[in-house]
C-alpha positions in Angstrom: -33.9 129.1 231.4 -34.0 131.6 228.5 -35.2 134.3 230.9 -32.9 136.4 233.0 -31.4 134.3 235.9 -32.8 136.9 238.3 -36.3 136.2 237.1 -36.6 133.1 239.3 -35.9 134.9 242.5 -39.1 134.9 244.6 -40.6 132.0 242.7 -41.1 128.5 244.1 -40.0 125.2 242.4 -41.8 122.3 244.0 -41.2 123.0 247.7 -38.1 125.1 247.2 -38.5 128.9 247.5 -35.8 130.6 245.4 -34.2 133.5 247.4 -31.0 134.6 245.7 -28.8 134.1 242.7 -25.4 132.9 243.9 -23.6 131.8 240.8 -23.6 130.7 237.1 -21.4 128.0 235.5 -21.1 125.7 232.5 -23.9 123.5 233.6 -26.5 126.1 234.6 -27.5 128.6 237.3 -27.2 128.2 241.1 -29.6 129.9 243.6 -29.8 129.9 247.3 -33.3 128.6 248.2 -35.2 127.4 251.2 -36.7 123.9 251.6 -40.1 124.9 252.9 -40.8 121.3 254.1 -37.6 120.9 256.2 -37.0 124.6 256.7 -33.4 124.6 255.8 -31.3 126.5 253.2 -30.3 124.6 250.0 -28.3 125.3 246.9 -30.6 124.9 243.9 -28.8 124.2 240.6 -30.9 124.6 237.5 -29.5 122.7 234.6 -29.2 124.1 231.1 -32.0 122.6 229.0 -29.7 121.4 226.2 -27.9 119.2 228.7 -31.0 117.2 229.5 -32.9 117.5 226.2 -32.3 114.0 225.1 -34.7 111.7 227.1 -32.3 108.7 227.2 -29.4 110.9 228.3 -31.6 112.6 231.0 -32.7 109.2 232.3 -29.1 108.0 232.6 -28.1 111.2 234.3 -30.9 111.0 236.8 -29.8 107.4 237.6 -26.1 108.5 238.0 -27.0 111.6 240.1 -29.1 109.5 242.5 -26.1 107.1 242.9 -24.0 110.2 243.8 -26.7 111.4 246.2 -26.4 108.1 248.1 -22.7 109.0 248.8 -22.4 110.6 252.2 -19.2 112.0 253.7 -18.4 115.2 255.7 -16.1 116.4 252.8 -18.7 115.9 250.1 -21.6 118.4 249.6 -24.7 116.3 249.9 -27.2 116.0 247.0 -30.7 116.2 248.5 -33.0 116.0 245.5 -33.2 115.8 241.7 -36.5 116.9 240.2 -38.4 118.9 237.5 -40.9 121.7 237.7 -42.3 124.3 235.3 -40.2 122.8 232.6 -37.0 123.2 234.6 -34.7 120.4 235.7 -32.9 121.1 239.0 -30.7 119.6 241.7 -31.1 120.6 245.4 -27.8 120.3 247.2 -26.4 121.1 250.6 -25.9 124.9 250.9 -22.3 125.7 251.9 -21.5 129.0 253.7 -17.9 129.6 252.8 -15.5 130.4 250.0 -13.9 128.4 247.2 -10.3 127.3 247.3 -9.7 129.4 244.1 -10.7 132.6 246.1 -8.5 131.6 249.0 -5.5 131.0 246.7 -6.1 134.4 245.0 -6.2 136.1 248.3 -3.1 134.3 249.6 -5.0 133.1 252.6 -3.7 129.6 252.7 -0.5 128.5 254.6 1.1 125.1 254.1 -0.7 123.4 257.0 -4.1 124.8 255.7 -3.4 123.5 252.2 -2.5 120.1 253.4 -5.5 119.9 255.7 -7.9 120.8 252.8 -6.2 118.3 250.5 -6.5 115.6 253.2 -10.2 116.2 253.9 -11.0 116.1 250.1 -8.9 113.0 249.6 -10.8 111.3 252.4 -14.1 112.1 250.8 -12.8 110.9 247.4 -11.5 107.7 249.1 -15.1 107.0 250.2 -16.4 107.6 246.6 -13.6 105.5 245.0 -14.4 102.6 247.3 -17.9 102.8 245.9 -16.6 102.9 242.2 -17.6 106.6 241.8 -15.3 109.1 240.1 -15.7 112.8 240.3 -14.2 113.8 237.0 -14.1 117.6 237.6 -12.0 118.3 240.7 -10.8 121.9 240.6 -10.2 124.7 243.1 -13.6 126.2 242.1 -15.3 123.0 243.1 -13.9 122.9 246.6 -15.4 125.2 249.2 -14.1 125.8 252.7 -16.7 126.6 255.3 -16.4 129.4 257.8 -15.4 126.9 260.5 -12.7 125.4 258.3 -14.2 122.3 256.8 -13.5 121.5 253.1 -16.4 120.4 250.9 -16.2 118.9 247.4 -19.1 120.2 245.2 -20.8 118.7 242.1 -19.9 115.1 242.8 -20.9 112.9 239.9 -22.5 115.8 237.9 -19.6 116.0 235.4 -21.0 112.8 233.9 -23.8 114.9 232.6 -21.4 116.1 229.9 -20.9 112.6 228.6 -22.8 111.7 225.4 -21.0 108.4 225.0 -20.9 105.2 227.1 -23.0 104.9 230.2 -20.1 103.2 232.0 -19.1 105.6 234.7 -15.4 104.8 234.3 -15.2 105.1 230.6 -14.5 108.4 228.8 -15.8 109.5 225.4 -14.3 107.8 222.4 -12.4 110.1 220.1 -14.8 109.5 217.2 -17.7 110.8 219.3 -16.3 114.2 220.0 -18.6 116.9 218.3 -16.9 119.2 215.8 -17.8 122.5 217.4 -16.5 121.8 220.9 -13.3 120.1 219.8 -12.5 123.1 217.6 -13.0 125.3 220.7 -10.4 123.3 222.5 -7.8 124.2 219.9 -8.8 127.9 219.6 -7.0 130.5 221.7 -10.2 132.4 222.2 -11.8 129.6 224.2 -11.7 130.3 227.9 -9.0 128.1 229.5 -11.0 127.4 232.7 -14.2 126.5 230.9 -15.6 122.9 231.1 -16.1 121.3 227.7 -19.7 120.3 227.4 -20.3 117.1 225.5 -16.6 116.3 224.9 -13.8 115.8 227.3 -15.2 115.7 230.8 -13.4 118.0 233.2 -11.9 121.5 233.2 -8.9 122.0 231.0 -6.4 123.3 233.6 -7.2 120.4 236.0 -7.5 117.5 233.5 -5.5 114.4 233.9 -3.5 113.3 230.8 -6.0 110.6 230.0 -8.9 113.1 230.2 -7.1 115.4 227.8 -6.8 112.5 225.4 -10.4 111.4 225.8 -9.3 108.0 227.2 -10.8 105.7 229.9 -10.8 107.2 233.4 -10.1 105.6 236.7 -9.8 106.9 240.3 -6.2 107.8 239.5 -7.6 110.6 237.2 -9.2 112.3 240.3 -5.8 111.9 242.1 -4.1 113.8 239.3 -6.6 116.6 239.5 -6.4 116.8 243.2 -2.6 116.9 242.9 -3.0 120.0 240.7 -5.2 121.7 243.3 -2.6 120.8 246.1 0.2 122.3 244.0 -1.9 125.4 243.4 -2.7 125.8 247.1 1.0 125.6 248.2 2.6 127.5 245.3 -0.2 130.0 244.3 -0.3 128.9 240.6 -1.2 125.8 238.7 1.6 123.5 237.5 0.4 123.2 233.9 -0.6 126.2 231.8 -0.3 127.6 228.3 -1.2 130.5 226.2 -4.1 128.5 224.6 -6.2 125.6 225.8 -4.4 123.4 223.4 -1.0 124.4 224.9 -2.4 123.7 228.4 -3.6 120.3 227.4 -0.2 119.6 225.8 1.6 120.7 228.9 -0.6 118.3 231.0 0.1 115.4 228.7 3.8 115.8 228.1 5.5 118.4 230.3 6.8 117.9 233.9 5.8 120.3 236.6 8.5 122.3 238.4 9.1 120.7 241.8 7.6 122.6 244.7 11.0 122.4 246.5 12.6 124.4 243.7 9.8 126.9 243.2 9.8 127.5 247.0 12.9 126.2 248.8 11.2 125.9 252.2 8.8 123.2 251.1 9.2 119.8 252.7 10.5 116.9 250.7 7.5 114.7 251.5 5.2 117.3 250.0 7.3 117.2 246.8 7.1 113.4 246.7 3.4 113.4 247.2 2.7 115.9 244.5 5.1 114.3 242.1 3.4 110.9 242.5 0.0 112.5 242.0 1.1 114.2 238.8 2.7 111.2 237.1 1.6 111.1 233.4 0.7 107.4 233.5 -2.2 106.4 235.7 -0.4 103.3 236.9 2.5 105.4 238.2 0.2 107.5 240.5 -1.6 106.6 243.7 -4.2 104.1 242.5 -7.0 105.8 244.4 -7.5 108.5 247.0 -7.2 106.1 249.9 -3.5 105.6 249.1 -3.1 109.3 248.9 -4.8 109.8 252.3 -2.1 107.7 254.0 0.8 109.9 252.8 -1.1 113.1 253.4 -1.7 112.1 257.0 2.0 111.3 257.4 2.9 114.7 255.9 0.5 116.4 258.3 2.1 114.6 261.3 5.5 115.8 260.1 4.4 119.4 259.8 2.8 119.3 263.3 5.9 117.9 264.9 8.3 120.1 262.9 10.1 117.2 261.3 11.8 118.0 258.1 13.7 115.8 255.7 16.6 117.2 253.7 16.7 117.1 250.0 18.5 114.2 248.4 21.7 114.9 246.4 19.8 114.4 243.1 17.2 117.0 244.0 19.9 119.5 245.1 21.8 119.0 241.8 18.6 119.5 239.8 17.7 122.6 241.8 21.2 124.0 241.1 21.0 123.2 237.5 17.7 125.0 237.1 19.0 128.1 238.7 22.1 128.0 236.5 20.0 127.5 233.4 17.9 130.5 234.3 21.0 132.6 234.7 22.6 131.6 231.4 22.1 133.7 228.2 19.8 131.7 225.8 18.8 129.5 228.7 19.3 125.7 228.2 20.9 126.2 224.8 23.5 128.5 226.3 24.2 126.1 229.1 24.7 123.2 226.6 27.1 125.2 224.5 29.1 126.1 227.6 29.3 122.5 228.7 30.3 121.3 225.2 33.0 124.0 225.1 34.4 123.0 228.4 34.4 119.3 227.5 36.2 120.0 224.2 38.8 122.1 226.0 39.5 119.4 228.6 39.8 116.7 226.0 42.3 118.7 223.9 44.3 119.6 227.0 44.5 116.1 228.4 45.2 114.3 225.1 47.4 117.1 223.9 45.7 117.2 220.6 47.0 119.8 218.1 44.7 122.8 218.2 44.6 122.8 214.5 42.3 119.8 214.6 39.8 122.0 216.4 38.8 123.5 213.0 37.9 120.0 211.8 35.9 119.4 214.9 34.2 122.7 214.6 33.2 121.9 210.9 31.7 118.6 212.0 29.8 120.3 214.8 28.5 122.9 212.4 27.2 120.2 210.0 25.7 118.2 212.8 24.0 121.3 214.2 22.6 122.1 210.7 21.2 118.6 210.5 19.6 118.8 214.0 18.1 122.3 213.3 16.7 121.1 210.0 15.0 118.2 211.6 12.1 120.3 212.8 11.6 121.6 209.3 11.6 118.1 207.8 9.1 117.0 210.5 6.8 119.8 209.7 7.0 119.2 206.0 6.0 115.6 206.7 3.1 116.8 208.8 2.0 119.1 205.9 2.3 116.2 203.4 0.0 114.0 205.6 -2.5 116.7 206.4 -2.7 117.9 202.8 -4.5 114.6 202.0 -7.5 115.8 204.1 -9.9 117.5 201.6 -11.1 119.8 204.4 -7.6 121.4 204.7 -7.1 124.6 202.7 -3.6 125.6 203.8 -1.0 125.0 206.5 1.6 127.4 207.8 4.2 127.1 210.5 5.8 129.9 212.5 6.6 130.6 216.1 6.8 126.9 216.9 3.1 126.4 216.1 1.3 125.0 213.1 -1.8 126.8 211.8 -4.2 124.6 209.9 -6.8 126.4 207.8 -9.9 124.3 207.1 -13.2 124.9 205.3 -15.1 123.6 208.3 -13.6 122.0 211.4 -14.4 118.3 211.7 -13.6 116.0 214.6 -11.6 113.6 212.5 -9.4 116.5 211.2 -8.8 117.8 214.7 -8.0 114.3 216.0 -5.6 113.7 213.1 -3.7 117.0 213.8 -3.4 116.1 217.5 -2.2 112.6 216.7 0.5 113.7 214.2 1.8 116.4 216.5 1.9 114.1 219.5 4.0 111.7 217.4 6.4 114.5 216.4 6.7 115.8 219.9 7.5 112.3 221.2 10.4 112.2 218.8 11.8 115.6 219.9 14.7 115.3 222.4 15.0 119.0 223.2 13.3 122.3 222.4 9.8 123.4 223.1 6.9 121.2 222.0 5.1 122.1 218.7 1.6 123.4 219.1 -1.3 123.8 216.7 -4.2 126.1 216.0 -7.2 125.4 213.7 -8.9 128.3 211.8 -12.1 127.9 210.0 -14.9 130.1 208.5 -12.3 132.7 207.4 -13.3 135.3 205.0 -11.5 135.5 201.7 -9.7 138.6 202.9 -8.5 136.9 206.1 -7.5 133.8 204.2 -5.4 135.7 201.7 -3.8 137.8 204.4 -2.7 134.6 206.2 -1.3 133.2 202.9 0.9 136.2 202.6 2.6 135.6 205.9 5.9 133.7 206.2 6.0 130.0 206.8 3.5 128.5 204.2 3.9 124.8 204.0 0.9 123.9 201.9 -1.9 125.6 199.9 -4.7 123.6 198.3 -5.1 123.7 194.5 -8.2 125.9 194.6 -6.2 128.6 196.4 -6.2 131.9 194.4 -3.4 131.7 191.7 -1.7 134.8 193.1 -1.1 133.0 196.3 0.0 129.6 195.1 3.6 130.8 194.8 3.8 130.7 198.6 3.4 126.9 198.6 6.3 125.1 200.2 8.0 128.3 201.2 10.9 127.6 203.6 10.7 128.9 207.2 
């Protein structure tokens, strides 16, 4: 595997003749090959050596992959074989002649009926798996292919478990304490590719994770339902519902933010589609469809409605919400401007109805000013508390806060430090009633020049005692 991927073209592994390189991913390299025994094309996935280096882990993976291979359904790409040859571990799978959903979305080639049909086929395949207590863990638009004759196929079923270095229970995710330092740091770094799968840490791809996956908690079939809901949203809208500038921002959006309703993003979308996607994307697993079979029932109903031309009108609540979103977008300063306008109108009405002397307006304005100062200062107090708690970690060199994000500078990133940061910010964001959530970034292995340059920027909340004396004056600078 250290050689060029093209170097295997023309070679034979067991009875598979390698013909062409067709892709590379986080788990390894994929070739088109020919099964010389059965004379049929196959997709041959060669696994990265580091993923199967540990004998116990490899044995467990082979057992789990064979269990996935026993799963047969028209919407699931079949696993034919798992074997080793010439020091390489490979999986022979059904070769799919088609294109991924991500390519179809990028080319704007899906209409509403096509998107619902793909989601229904994949949900039916998942329902078969969930009935057998199997969870996919990595459903995404790149893992769904549509054949030239219009059939949807879910790839890599069960293979995401290969990334698990924790429990052998197929429904249990990795405990927080088991997350390796390097990969957890990558989650928090903006330079980490947002569509990459995290090997050895949180199973799944960041943009398609369920909230429990993002938190490293136990998984259930409802986690697959959430990921499929993201794919369905992406197919009908053309973009994913949760995204951020950094992987950390994306994970935070998945865990805490609500998606924009499809009926608001595109007004011609049917209400039933909105209801299905909303239920799929509930933050708590118990609020979603419990498994894919329950989702299949509603998707079939939606398909019948589309075929018959039946449309339900939006309820009053949804219409009001849609109007409010459009008004907010049109207001200067967005939501803040709208709240100020509403407050001003209410005060005017109260003064007019009660015939209160307008001189009292100055008293009210003074009270409002002090209240506003208290509210605005709350974030500063919260971040000072965050800095006080994180400063007790000996690995933390400095903390600064600006642009609604905390930057924590450490000697060397450690899992416990990363988890502590996430936990504290989660608690802060839960207590925030308005405003954007606070994000975080971890920086380690900085040179002295880079470190001193950061300490000279505004917003320093904490600097460790061994910080150069010239920079210590920045400690506790207000922002």
